[in-house]
C-alpha positions as CSV (number, residue, x, y, z in Angstrom):
1,M,111.3,246.9,-40.9
2,I,110.2,243.4,-41.4
3,D,112.7,240.8,-39.9
4,S,113.9,239.0,-43.0
5,G,115.0,236.1,-40.8
6,R,111.3,235.3,-40.1
7,L,110.4,234.5,-43.7
8,R,111.4,233.0,-46.9
9,R,109.9,233.6,-50.2
10,V,109.3,231.0,-52.9
11,P,108.5,231.8,-56.5
12,A,105.0,231.0,-57.7
13,P,105.2,227.5,-59.4
14,T,104.5,227.4,-63.1
15,T,101.7,225.1,-64.1
16,D,103.5,223.9,-67.2
17,R,105.7,221.5,-65.3
18,D,105.2,217.7,-65.5
19,D,106.7,217.3,-62.0
20,S,103.5,216.9,-59.9
21,S,105.4,217.3,-56.7
22,A,106.2,220.7,-57.7
23,A,102.9,221.9,-58.7
24,A,99.3,220.6,-58.9
25,P,97.8,220.1,-62.3
26,R,96.6,223.0,-64.2
27,R,92.9,224.1,-63.9
28,S,90.9,226.4,-66.0
29,R,90.1,229.9,-64.9
30,P,88.3,231.6,-63.3
31,H,89.5,230.5,-59.9
32,P,86.9,230.4,-57.1
33,L,87.8,233.3,-54.8
34,G,89.4,232.3,-51.6
35,V,91.4,229.1,-50.9
36,T,90.6,225.8,-52.6
37,P,92.8,222.9,-51.3
38,R,94.2,220.8,-54.2
39,G,97.0,218.3,-54.0
40,D,99.8,219.3,-51.7
41,G,98.7,222.9,-51.8
42,A,95.9,225.2,-52.7
43,D,94.5,227.3,-55.4
44,V,94.2,230.9,-54.2
45,A,92.3,233.9,-55.7
46,V,91.7,237.3,-54.2
47,F,90.3,240.6,-55.5
48,A,92.8,243.5,-55.2
49,A,92.2,245.5,-58.4
50,H,94.7,248.4,-57.5
51,A,97.5,246.3,-56.2
52,D,100.9,245.9,-57.8
53,A,101.7,242.5,-56.3
54,V,100.1,240.1,-53.9
55,E,101.7,237.4,-51.8
56,V,100.2,234.6,-49.9
57,C,101.9,234.0,-46.4
58,V,101.8,230.5,-44.9
59,L,102.6,231.0,-41.2
60,A,104.3,228.4,-38.8
61,D,103.7,228.2,-35.1
62,D,107.0,229.8,-34.4
63,G,106.0,232.9,-36.3
64,T,108.0,232.3,-39.5
65,E,106.3,232.5,-42.8
66,V,106.6,231.3,-46.4
67,R,105.5,233.8,-49.0
68,T,104.4,232.8,-52.4
69,G,103.6,235.5,-55.0
70,L,100.4,235.1,-56.9
71,P,101.4,235.1,-60.7
72,D,98.2,235.8,-62.5
73,V,96.0,238.9,-62.4
74,E,92.8,239.3,-64.5
75,H,90.0,241.8,-63.9
76,G,91.5,242.6,-60.6
77,V,91.6,239.0,-59.3
78,W,95.1,237.7,-58.3
79,S,95.4,233.9,-58.5
80,G,97.8,231.0,-58.4
81,Y,98.7,227.7,-56.9
82,V,100.4,227.9,-53.5
83,P,102.4,224.7,-52.5
84,G,102.3,223.8,-48.8
85,L,99.0,225.7,-48.2
86,R,97.1,222.6,-46.8
87,V,94.0,222.1,-44.7
88,G,94.8,223.5,-41.3
89,S,97.4,226.0,-42.5
90,R,97.4,229.5,-41.1
91,Y,97.7,232.0,-43.8
92,G,97.1,235.7,-44.8
93,F,97.9,238.2,-47.7
94,R,100.6,240.8,-48.1
95,V,99.8,243.4,-50.8
96,A,102.1,245.9,-52.4
97,G,101.1,249.0,-54.4
98,R,100.6,252.8,-54.1
99,W,100.0,254.5,-50.7
100,D,97.6,257.4,-51.5
101,P,94.9,257.3,-48.8
102,E,92.9,260.2,-50.2
103,R,92.3,258.0,-53.4
104,G,91.6,254.9,-51.4
105,L,95.1,253.4,-52.1
106,R,96.2,251.8,-48.8
107,H,98.6,249.1,-49.9
108,N,101.2,248.2,-47.2
109,P,103.1,244.9,-47.5
110,A,104.1,245.2,-43.8
111,K,100.6,244.3,-42.8
112,L,99.2,240.8,-43.0
113,L,95.6,240.7,-44.3
114,L,92.9,238.4,-43.6
115,D,91.3,236.6,-46.5
116,P,87.8,237.9,-47.1
117,Y,86.7,234.3,-47.9
118,A,88.4,232.7,-44.8
119,R,86.3,229.9,-43.4
120,G,88.4,229.6,-40.2
121,V,89.9,232.3,-38.2
122,V,92.4,232.2,-35.2
123,G,93.9,234.9,-33.1
124,E,92.7,238.3,-31.9
125,V,93.1,241.9,-32.9
126,A,95.7,243.4,-30.5
127,L,95.3,246.9,-29.2
128,R,98.7,248.0,-30.6
129,P,100.0,250.5,-33.2
130,E,101.2,247.8,-35.5
131,I,97.6,246.9,-36.6
132,F,97.4,250.2,-38.4
133,G,98.5,250.7,-42.0
134,H,99.6,254.3,-41.2
135,V,101.9,255.4,-38.4
136,V,100.2,256.0,-35.1
137,G,101.4,256.6,-31.6
138,E,100.7,254.8,-28.4
139,D,97.3,256.7,-28.3
140,L,96.6,255.0,-31.7
141,Q,96.2,258.4,-33.4
142,G,98.5,259.5,-36.3
143,D,99.0,260.6,-39.8
144,L,97.3,258.8,-42.7
145,A,99.9,260.3,-45.1
146,V,102.7,258.0,-43.6
147,P,102.6,254.3,-44.0
148,D,103.7,252.2,-41.0
149,P,106.5,249.8,-41.7
150,R,106.0,247.5,-38.6
151,D,104.9,243.8,-39.2
152,S,101.3,243.3,-38.0
153,A,101.4,239.5,-38.4
154,P,101.9,238.8,-34.6
155,H,99.1,241.1,-33.7
156,V,96.1,240.3,-36.1
157,P,93.9,237.2,-36.7
158,H,95.1,234.7,-39.4
159,G,92.9,232.6,-41.8
160,V,92.9,228.9,-41.5
161,V,92.3,226.7,-44.5
162,L,89.2,224.4,-44.1
163,D,88.2,222.1,-46.8
164,A,84.7,222.2,-48.3
165,L,82.4,219.8,-46.4
166,P,82.0,216.4,-47.9
167,A,78.5,215.6,-49.2
168,P,77.5,213.3,-46.2
169,L,78.1,216.2,-43.8
170,R,76.1,218.7,-45.9
171,P,72.6,219.6,-44.8
172,A,70.0,217.6,-46.8
173,A,67.0,219.5,-48.3
174,D,64.6,217.2,-46.6
175,E,66.1,218.0,-43.1
176,R,65.0,221.6,-43.2
177,P,61.7,222.4,-41.4
178,R,60.6,224.7,-44.2
179,V,58.0,226.5,-42.1
180,P,55.5,228.4,-44.2
181,W,55.6,232.2,-43.6
182,A,52.0,232.0,-42.4
183,D,53.1,229.7,-39.5
184,T,56.3,231.5,-38.7
185,V,57.0,232.8,-35.3
186,V,60.5,234.4,-35.0
187,Y,62.4,234.5,-31.7
188,E,65.4,236.8,-31.8
189,A,68.2,235.7,-29.4
190,H,71.9,236.1,-28.6
191,V,73.9,232.8,-28.8
192,K,75.6,233.5,-25.5
193,G,72.9,235.4,-23.7
194,L,70.2,232.8,-24.3
195,T,71.9,230.0,-22.4
196,R,74.7,231.6,-20.3
197,R,72.4,231.4,-17.2
198,M,69.9,228.8,-18.2
199,P,69.4,226.0,-15.6
200,G,69.6,222.5,-17.0
201,V,72.2,223.4,-19.7
202,P,75.4,221.6,-18.8
203,A,78.1,224.3,-17.6
204,E,80.4,223.5,-20.4
205,L,77.7,224.2,-23.0
206,R,76.2,227.4,-21.5
207,G,76.8,230.4,-23.9
208,T,77.7,228.2,-26.8
209,Y,76.4,227.0,-30.2
210,A,76.1,223.5,-28.7
211,G,74.0,225.0,-25.9
212,L,71.4,226.4,-28.5
213,A,70.5,222.7,-29.2
214,S,70.5,221.4,-25.6
215,P,67.4,219.9,-24.3
216,P,66.3,222.7,-22.1
217,V,66.5,225.2,-25.0
218,L,64.6,223.0,-27.3
219,E,61.9,222.4,-24.7
220,H,61.5,226.1,-24.1
221,L,61.3,227.0,-27.8
222,T,58.8,224.3,-28.7
223,R,56.6,224.7,-25.7
224,L,56.5,228.5,-26.4
225,G,55.6,227.9,-30.0
226,V,58.7,229.3,-31.7
227,T,59.3,228.1,-35.4
228,S,62.4,230.2,-36.3
229,L,65.4,231.1,-34.1
230,E,66.9,234.3,-35.4
231,L,70.6,234.6,-34.0
232,L,72.3,237.9,-33.5
233,P,75.4,238.0,-35.6
234,V,77.6,234.8,-35.5
235,H,80.1,235.9,-38.2
236,A,83.5,236.2,-36.6
237,S,83.7,239.7,-35.2
238,T,85.9,241.9,-33.1
239,S,85.2,244.9,-30.9
240,E,85.8,248.5,-31.7
241,L,89.0,250.0,-30.4
242,A,87.2,252.6,-28.5
243,L,85.1,250.1,-26.6
244,R,88.2,248.0,-25.8
245,R,90.0,251.1,-24.5
246,R,87.1,251.5,-22.0
247,G,87.3,247.8,-21.0
248,L,84.2,246.9,-22.9
249,V,83.3,244.6,-25.8
250,N,81.0,244.6,-28.8
251,Y,78.7,242.0,-27.3
252,W,76.1,242.0,-30.1
253,G,78.7,241.2,-32.7
254,Y,77.8,243.9,-35.3
255,N,81.4,244.5,-36.2
256,T,82.3,241.8,-38.7
257,L,85.8,240.5,-39.2
258,A,85.2,237.5,-41.5
259,F,82.0,236.8,-43.2
260,N,82.5,233.0,-43.7
261,A,83.7,232.0,-40.3
262,P,81.6,231.3,-37.2
263,H,82.6,233.4,-34.2
264,A,84.9,231.2,-32.2
265,A,84.0,232.7,-28.8
266,Y,80.6,231.1,-29.1
267,A,81.9,227.5,-29.3
268,T,82.7,225.3,-26.4
269,A,86.1,225.3,-24.9
270,A,86.8,221.9,-26.3
271,A,85.9,223.0,-29.9
272,R,88.0,226.2,-29.6
273,A,91.0,224.1,-28.4
274,A,90.6,221.7,-31.3
275,G,90.6,224.5,-33.8
276,P,88.4,226.2,-36.4
277,E,87.2,223.0,-38.0
278,A,85.7,221.9,-34.7
279,V,84.1,225.3,-34.3
280,R,82.4,225.1,-37.6
281,A,81.3,221.6,-36.9
282,E,79.7,222.6,-33.6
283,F,77.7,225.3,-35.3
284,R,76.6,222.9,-38.0
285,E,75.5,220.3,-35.5
286,A,73.6,222.9,-33.5
287,V,71.6,223.7,-36.7
288,R,71.1,220.1,-37.4
289,D,69.6,219.4,-33.9
290,L,67.4,222.5,-34.1
291,H,66.1,221.2,-37.4
292,A,65.3,218.0,-35.8
293,A,63.2,219.7,-33.4
294,G,61.4,221.6,-36.2
295,I,63.1,224.9,-35.6
296,E,64.6,226.9,-38.4
297,V,67.7,228.9,-37.9
298,L,67.9,232.5,-39.2
299,L,71.1,234.6,-39.0
300,D,71.3,238.3,-38.4
301,V,74.0,239.3,-40.9
302,V,76.1,242.5,-41.2
303,Y,77.3,242.9,-44.8
304,N,77.0,246.8,-44.7
305,H,80.3,247.5,-43.0
306,T,83.3,245.8,-41.4
307,C,85.4,246.0,-38.3
308,E,88.0,248.2,-39.9
309,E,86.1,251.3,-38.8
310,G,86.6,254.8,-40.3
311,P,89.6,255.8,-42.5
312,D,91.9,256.1,-39.4
313,G,90.9,252.5,-38.2
314,P,92.9,249.4,-38.3
315,H,94.4,247.6,-41.5
316,L,93.0,244.1,-41.3
317,S,91.6,242.9,-44.5
318,L,89.6,244.7,-47.3
319,R,91.3,248.1,-46.4
320,G,94.7,246.8,-47.3
321,L,93.5,244.7,-50.2
322,D,91.6,247.4,-52.1
323,D,90.1,250.2,-50.1
324,A,89.0,252.1,-53.1
325,S,86.9,249.2,-54.5
326,Y,85.5,247.6,-51.3
327,Y,84.4,250.7,-49.5
328,L,81.8,253.2,-50.5
329,R,82.9,256.7,-51.6
330,D,81.1,259.8,-52.6
331,A,81.3,261.5,-56.1
332,G,84.4,263.3,-54.9
333,G,86.2,260.2,-54.0
334,R,85.8,260.7,-50.2
335,P,84.7,257.8,-47.9
336,F,81.0,258.0,-47.5
337,D,79.6,256.3,-44.3
338,V,75.8,255.5,-44.3
339,T,76.0,252.9,-41.4
340,G,77.3,255.1,-38.5
341,C,80.1,252.6,-38.0
342,G,82.8,254.3,-39.9
343,N,82.7,252.6,-43.2
344,S,80.1,251.2,-45.6
345,L,80.7,248.5,-48.2
346,N,80.4,249.4,-51.8
347,F,77.5,247.5,-53.3
348,S,78.1,249.3,-56.7
349,E,81.3,247.0,-57.0
350,R,80.4,243.6,-58.4
351,R,83.1,241.9,-56.4
352,V,81.4,243.2,-53.2
353,L,78.2,241.6,-54.5
354,Q,80.0,238.4,-55.2
355,L,81.5,238.2,-51.8
356,T,78.1,238.7,-50.2
357,L,76.3,236.3,-52.3
358,D,79.0,233.6,-52.0
359,S,79.0,234.0,-48.2
360,L,75.2,233.6,-48.0
361,R,75.2,230.6,-50.2
362,Y,78.0,229.0,-48.0
363,W,76.0,229.4,-44.8
364,V,73.0,227.9,-46.5
365,T,74.6,225.0,-48.5
366,E,77.2,223.9,-46.2
367,L,76.0,225.0,-42.7
368,G,72.3,224.5,-43.1
369,V,71.0,228.0,-42.3
370,D,67.4,228.6,-43.3
371,G,67.4,232.4,-43.8
372,F,68.8,235.8,-43.0
373,R,67.8,239.2,-41.5
374,F,69.9,241.9,-43.2
375,D,71.2,244.6,-40.9
376,L,70.9,248.1,-42.4
377,M,69.8,246.7,-45.7
378,P,69.4,249.9,-47.7
379,T,73.2,250.1,-47.7
380,L,73.2,246.8,-49.6
381,A,71.1,248.3,-52.3
382,R,72.8,251.6,-52.8
383,G,74.1,252.5,-56.2
384,P,75.4,255.8,-57.6
385,G,72.0,257.3,-57.4
386,G,71.3,256.0,-53.7
387,F,68.9,253.3,-52.8
388,S,67.1,251.4,-55.6
389,P,64.6,248.5,-55.3
390,D,65.9,247.3,-58.6
391,H,69.5,247.0,-57.4
392,A,71.5,244.0,-58.7
393,F,72.0,242.6,-55.2
394,L,68.1,242.6,-54.6
395,S,67.6,241.1,-58.0
396,A,70.1,238.4,-57.2
397,L,68.4,237.5,-54.0
398,G,65.1,237.0,-55.7
399,T,66.5,234.8,-58.5
400,D,69.4,232.9,-57.0
401,P,68.3,229.2,-56.8
402,V,69.7,228.8,-53.5
403,L,69.0,232.1,-51.7
404,S,65.5,232.6,-53.1
405,D,64.5,229.4,-51.4
406,T,65.3,230.8,-48.0
407,K,63.7,233.3,-45.6
408,L,65.0,236.8,-46.3
409,I,64.2,239.7,-43.9
410,A,65.3,243.3,-44.4
411,E,66.0,245.8,-41.7
412,P,64.7,248.6,-44.1
413,W,66.8,251.6,-42.9
414,D,70.2,253.0,-42.6
415,I,71.4,256.5,-41.6
416,G,72.4,257.7,-45.0
417,P,70.4,260.1,-47.3
418,F,66.9,258.8,-47.7
419,G,67.8,255.8,-45.7
420,W,64.3,255.0,-44.4
421,R,62.8,252.4,-46.8
422,T,60.1,250.4,-45.1
423,G,57.8,248.9,-47.6
424,Q,60.0,249.6,-50.6
425,F,61.9,246.3,-51.0
426,P,60.9,243.8,-53.7
427,Q,59.8,240.2,-53.3
428,P,60.7,237.9,-51.9
429,L,62.1,240.1,-49.0
430,H,60.0,240.5,-45.9
431,E,60.7,243.5,-43.7
432,W,61.0,244.6,-40.2
433,N,58.0,246.9,-39.7
434,D,59.0,249.9,-37.5
435,R,55.6,251.4,-38.1
436,F,54.0,248.5,-36.3
437,R,56.4,248.8,-33.5
438,D,55.9,252.6,-33.1
439,G,52.1,252.6,-33.7
440,V,51.4,249.8,-31.1
441,R,53.6,251.4,-28.5
442,R,51.9,254.8,-28.9
443,F,48.5,253.2,-28.7
444,W,49.1,251.2,-25.5
445,L,51.7,253.3,-23.9
446,T,52.1,257.0,-24.7
447,D,48.5,257.5,-25.6
448,A,47.7,255.7,-22.4
449,R,50.0,258.0,-20.4
450,E,48.1,261.0,-21.8
451,I,44.8,259.6,-20.8
452,A,46.0,258.7,-17.4
453,A,47.2,262.3,-17.0
454,G,43.6,263.5,-17.8
455,H,44.4,264.6,-21.4
456,Q,42.8,263.5,-24.6
457,A,44.7,260.9,-26.5
458,P,46.1,262.1,-29.8
459,V,44.1,261.3,-32.9
460,A,45.8,263.6,-35.4
461,G,47.7,262.0,-38.3
462,G,45.9,258.8,-38.1
463,R,46.6,258.1,-34.4
464,G,44.4,256.2,-32.1
465,L,42.1,253.4,-33.3
466,Q,42.8,254.2,-36.9
467,E,46.5,253.4,-36.5
468,F,46.0,250.5,-34.3
469,A,43.6,248.9,-36.9
470,T,46.1,249.7,-39.7
471,R,48.9,247.9,-37.9
472,F,46.7,245.0,-36.8
473,A,45.6,244.5,-40.4
474,G,49.0,244.2,-41.8
475,S,50.1,247.8,-42.5
476,A,48.4,248.1,-45.9
477,D,49.6,251.8,-45.9
478,T,53.2,250.5,-46.1
479,F,53.2,247.4,-48.1
480,E,51.7,247.1,-51.5
481,P,48.9,244.6,-51.8
482,R,50.6,242.1,-54.1
483,R,53.3,241.5,-51.5
484,G,50.7,240.5,-49.0
485,R,50.2,241.2,-45.3
486,L,52.8,238.5,-44.4
487,T,55.5,240.8,-45.7
488,S,55.3,242.6,-42.4
489,V,57.6,241.2,-39.8
490,N,55.9,242.6,-36.7
491,F,57.7,243.4,-33.5
492,V,57.2,245.5,-30.4
493,T,60.8,245.2,-29.2
494,A,64.2,243.9,-30.6
495,H,67.7,243.7,-29.4
496,D,68.1,247.4,-29.9
497,G,66.0,249.3,-27.4
498,F,64.1,248.6,-24.2
499,T,63.1,245.1,-23.4
500,L,59.3,244.6,-23.1
501,A,59.4,244.8,-19.3
502,D,61.5,248.0,-19.5
503,L,59.3,249.5,-22.1
504,V,56.6,249.7,-19.4
505,A,58.9,250.6,-16.4
506,Y,61.0,253.4,-17.7
507,D,60.5,256.8,-19.4
508,R,64.2,257.4,-19.9
509,K,67.1,255.3,-21.0
510,H,69.7,254.3,-18.2
511,N,72.9,253.5,-20.3
512,E,75.4,254.8,-17.8
513,A,77.2,251.5,-17.7
514,N,78.1,251.9,-21.4
515,G,80.6,254.6,-20.5
516,E,79.3,257.2,-22.9
517,G,77.6,259.5,-20.4
518,N,74.1,258.1,-21.2
519,R,74.4,259.8,-24.6
520,D,74.1,256.5,-26.6
521,G,70.9,254.7,-27.4
522,S,67.6,256.0,-28.6
523,D,65.9,258.9,-26.8
524,G,62.5,258.1,-28.5
525,D,61.6,254.6,-27.2
526,T,57.8,255.4,-26.9
527,S,57.8,254.0,-23.4
528,W,55.8,254.7,-20.2
529,N,56.8,253.9,-16.7
530,H,53.2,253.9,-15.4
531,G,54.0,256.5,-12.7
532,V,57.3,255.2,-11.2
533,E,60.6,255.2,-12.9
534,G,62.2,251.8,-12.7
535,V,61.9,249.2,-9.9
536,T,58.9,249.5,-7.5
537,D,56.9,247.4,-5.1
538,D,53.8,249.4,-5.6
539,P,51.1,246.7,-6.4
540,A,48.9,249.1,-8.5
541,V,51.8,250.2,-10.7
542,L,53.0,246.6,-11.1
543,A,49.5,245.5,-12.1
544,R,49.3,248.2,-14.8
545,R,52.7,247.4,-16.2
546,R,51.9,243.6,-16.4
547,G,48.6,244.2,-18.0
548,A,50.4,246.5,-20.5
549,I,52.8,243.8,-21.3
550,R,50.0,241.4,-22.0
551,N,48.2,243.9,-24.3
552,L,51.4,244.5,-26.2
553,L,52.0,240.8,-26.6
554,A,48.4,240.1,-27.6
555,T,48.6,242.7,-30.3
556,L,51.9,241.4,-31.6
557,V,50.7,237.7,-31.7
558,L,47.1,238.3,-33.1
559,S,47.9,240.9,-35.9
560,S,48.3,240.1,-39.5
561,G,52.0,239.5,-40.4
562,V,54.8,237.5,-39.0
563,P,55.4,237.9,-35.2
564,M,58.9,238.3,-33.9
565,L,59.5,238.0,-30.2
566,T,62.8,239.0,-28.4
567,A,64.2,236.4,-26.2
568,G,63.1,236.9,-22.6
569,D,60.2,239.2,-23.4
570,E,57.9,236.1,-23.0
571,F,58.4,236.3,-19.2
572,G,59.4,240.0,-18.7
573,R,63.2,240.0,-18.5
574,S,64.7,243.4,-17.7
575,Q,68.0,245.1,-18.6
576,G,67.6,247.8,-15.9
577,G,66.6,250.5,-18.3
578,N,69.6,250.0,-20.5
579,N,68.3,250.5,-24.1
580,N,71.6,250.1,-25.9
581,A,73.2,247.0,-24.2
582,Y,75.4,246.3,-27.3
583,C,78.5,246.4,-25.0
584,Q,77.3,244.6,-22.0
585,D,78.6,241.1,-21.9
586,T,77.2,240.9,-18.4
587,E,74.1,239.9,-16.4
588,V,72.6,243.1,-17.9
589,S,72.2,241.2,-21.3
590,W,72.3,237.5,-20.2
591,I,68.8,236.2,-19.7
592,D,68.0,235.4,-16.1
593,W,65.9,232.2,-16.0
594,D,65.3,232.3,-12.3
595,L,61.6,233.4,-12.7
596,Q,59.4,235.0,-10.1
597,D,55.7,233.9,-9.9
598,W,54.5,236.7,-12.1
599,Q,57.1,235.8,-14.8
600,R,55.9,232.2,-14.8
601,E,52.4,233.4,-15.3
602,L,53.4,235.7,-18.0
603,L,55.3,232.9,-19.7
604,A,52.1,230.7,-19.5
605,D,50.1,233.5,-21.0
606,T,52.5,233.9,-23.9
607,R,52.4,230.2,-24.6
608,E,48.7,230.2,-24.7
609,L,48.5,233.3,-27.0
610,L,50.8,231.5,-29.5
611,A,48.6,228.4,-29.1
612,V,45.6,230.5,-30.0
613,R,47.4,231.6,-33.2
614,R,48.3,228.0,-34.1
615,R,44.7,226.8,-33.5
616,H,43.1,229.3,-35.9
617,P,44.4,229.5,-39.4
618,V,42.5,232.8,-40.0
619,L,45.0,234.5,-37.6
620,R,48.0,233.0,-39.4
621,D,47.1,233.4,-43.0
622,A,46.5,237.1,-42.9
623,G,43.8,237.0,-45.6
624,V,45.8,234.8,-48.0
625,V,44.0,232.0,-49.7
626,R,46.7,229.3,-50.2
627,G,47.3,228.6,-53.9
628,K,46.0,232.1,-54.9
629,P,47.8,235.5,-55.0
630,P,47.3,238.0,-52.2
631,R,44.2,240.1,-52.6
632,E,44.0,243.0,-50.3
633,Q,40.3,243.4,-51.1
634,R,39.4,240.2,-49.3
635,Q,37.1,241.2,-46.5
636,D,38.3,238.9,-43.8
637,L,38.6,241.8,-41.2
638,L,35.4,243.2,-40.0
639,W,35.3,246.2,-37.6
640,F,32.7,247.0,-34.9
641,S,32.3,249.4,-32.2
642,E,31.3,248.7,-28.6
643,D,27.6,248.6,-29.6
644,G,28.1,245.7,-32.1
645,E,27.5,248.1,-35.1
646,P,30.1,248.5,-37.9
647,M,32.5,251.2,-37.4
648,T,31.7,254.5,-39.1
649,V,33.8,257.3,-40.3
650,E,32.8,259.4,-37.3
651,R,33.7,256.6,-34.9
652,W,37.0,256.0,-36.5
653,H,37.9,259.7,-36.0
654,G,36.3,260.1,-32.6
655,P,38.7,261.5,-30.1
656,D,37.3,259.6,-27.2
657,Q,36.8,256.3,-29.1
658,R,39.1,253.6,-27.4
659,V,36.9,250.5,-27.9
660,L,37.1,248.3,-30.9
661,Q,36.1,244.9,-32.1
662,V,37.7,243.2,-35.0
663,L,36.4,239.9,-36.4
664,V,38.9,237.9,-38.3
665,D,36.3,236.2,-40.4
666,G,36.6,232.6,-41.3
667,R,33.1,231.8,-42.6
668,D,34.0,231.8,-46.3
669,R,36.7,229.3,-45.6
670,R,34.6,227.2,-43.3
671,E,36.9,227.8,-40.5
672,A,36.4,229.2,-37.0
673,S,36.3,233.0,-36.8
674,V,38.2,234.9,-34.1
675,L,36.9,238.1,-32.4
676,V,39.3,240.4,-30.7
677,V,37.8,242.9,-28.3
678,V,40.1,245.9,-27.4
679,N,39.3,248.3,-24.6
680,A,42.1,250.8,-24.6
681,G,40.4,253.1,-22.1
682,P,40.5,253.8,-18.3
683,A,37.0,252.3,-17.6
684,D,35.2,249.0,-17.9
685,V,32.8,249.0,-20.8
686,D,29.7,247.0,-21.8
687,V,30.5,245.7,-25.3
688,V,27.6,244.1,-27.6
689,L,29.1,241.4,-29.5
690,P,28.4,241.4,-33.2
691,A,25.5,239.4,-34.5
692,L,26.2,238.0,-38.0
693,D,24.9,235.0,-39.8
694,G,26.8,231.9,-39.1
695,L,28.2,233.3,-35.9
696,P,25.8,232.1,-33.0
697,R,28.2,231.8,-30.2
698,F,31.7,232.9,-29.1
699,L,33.9,230.7,-26.9
700,P,36.7,232.3,-24.7
701,Q,40.2,231.9,-25.9
702,W,42.4,234.4,-23.9
703,C,42.2,237.7,-22.1
704,S,44.9,240.0,-20.9
705,V,43.0,240.2,-17.5
706,P,43.2,236.5,-16.4
707,E,40.1,236.5,-14.2
708,R,37.9,237.4,-17.3
709,R,38.9,234.4,-19.4
710,T,36.2,231.8,-18.7
711,R,32.9,233.2,-20.0
712,A,31.3,232.1,-23.2
713,A,28.9,234.5,-24.8
714,E,26.1,234.6,-27.5
715,A,26.4,236.8,-30.5
716,G,24.5,240.1,-29.8
717,S,25.0,239.6,-26.1
718,V,26.6,242.1,-23.7
719,L,30.1,241.4,-22.5
720,R,31.5,243.4,-19.7
721,T,35.1,244.3,-20.9
722,A,37.8,245.4,-18.5
723,A,39.7,248.7,-18.8
724,W,43.0,248.4,-20.6
725,S,42.4,244.9,-21.9
726,V,42.5,242.6,-24.9
727,R,39.9,239.7,-25.0
728,V,40.0,236.9,-27.6
729,L,37.0,234.8,-28.4
730,A,36.4,232.4,-31.3
731,T,33.4,230.7,-32.8
732,A,32.9,226.9,-32.1
């Protein structure tokens, strides 16, 4: 039982008293959810619709606590004024009510619960039986039917009261880079992994928020041509219990504990020692410094599930407040998981929508974030009938005056019924395009493997040149014309899967270090090892692999849409074939900046590719005329075969056709046109450049075969084009 000597209760103060020392002045409802400091205490409000009573617990350093009952409840929101709950106070909730897990009633006042709106968090989740709401043994297995009476407060994180930022510290609108979508280049990175081994970053800043804005990082990003740094989750998170029992951690952070608190482990030691306000300040200052360098900050956010895992998981926050309301259930009232993580948040509940929208606005208005990539976003748009593009949450994103002015990117799938929804999200959302990823990989890797083995490359189902052209042109088969080609966020790799260097070096995943018998991770990464699995010193194999990397990068950067690079791919970083390094807080995941000669050459090539994109507006605008709505019928992409003649139906479907020229036409706009020549076959080919009015001469811009980069050519002339190559030319 709870030791009554460790606590004392105080009654909730009435707001009718004249004595201002006893209570703060009255305020009108509704109270903002969370904690709002006022006077010598704070207004507190929390949603717990099925509870019988809610207490706020203010915790002292010696473990004692003062409990104050929240006296008012309306529409499931408990609220009241709590004296002594000041800025810097540690606190949590205790909730009393029915225990009926089958119906989602998991109230247990022995368990201290984290405020869903907490802006500061201290402490860790201990691997102990006390963190569960039901009785478990030392193996952490037990019976849901029996509530556990032991106090969890010493073994779970506590919220810390932070005040709203004063106006001078809030990000000003004119400080934001506000990069147009057409000019955007996204760079996906992990806060720790990006700088943990980066030379030039002071040792105390490596792997931290402050390190993100250090001069070496800013120099690398700006020289590379990155406009938008997309960070893997920075919301406070914890590791799954099964991982911790194997001695591993959730390195990626897709296991959210608190939606409004920056993850403290990514702050410097000095900030962590100073407390949650210093952690928040370090994050905010990093965003400010990135903005000063012209770089936006996007957050990968996980609102689809929490760290409380499945029904037999720990009892940390939402589960104890109101499991029945916060978590998704099927028509029979049973927990319904569409994320694969044990639980899914219930976006049919308006308070879940409110929590998410309030959190998003907080990161924008007070911490300066420029946009979000939503993990498993169909979960956030599921109602009683499943996914709906008209879901209230999606409508809110598109109309909210704060959020609609940010960059919003959907990961358009989850694992629930009918969970693949690429192309089905409404404006203003942009979407990760898995069709681009898979189609480009097939074209340059698995089709190439078939050709190398003496087989004919597949063309059935739109494969081959047809699919390449469709992906290059912005995936018009996926995104409706009025949304425009820039809707597609194109990527070849992401944090989840092989790195680009591993994509060309491994046929199979090698995830043994994850401790799951190599069963985890994707078995369909569409990769090709070019004849040798993994590390080799065979110069011919290495040359083919590095050429393939350049071809994949060129396709990514030159295609219509918004390109996204994964950190380290620009110079060929490897994870040793691990395609699911979510639990590897080791050298496997940390980027190694000690580059070999070929990596420095690849980095220079990537920089030049992105410079080509910047130099030529026709590549960036994807057929969009600024100031006019998107029109897919605009003929800015012209397709030619190797003889310089327009592509015909027969050629598009020819099983041996592996050469294609695409002219990104800038003549109507009086801009330079760009010609991309693709030879995805095993032999050098003589290509006749197209001869069109107004295109007399082509100047070299880039080639995936470095020694072929210098030759200019007249329209209609013959250009010898290397096997397995991409060549880029432009009109003067």
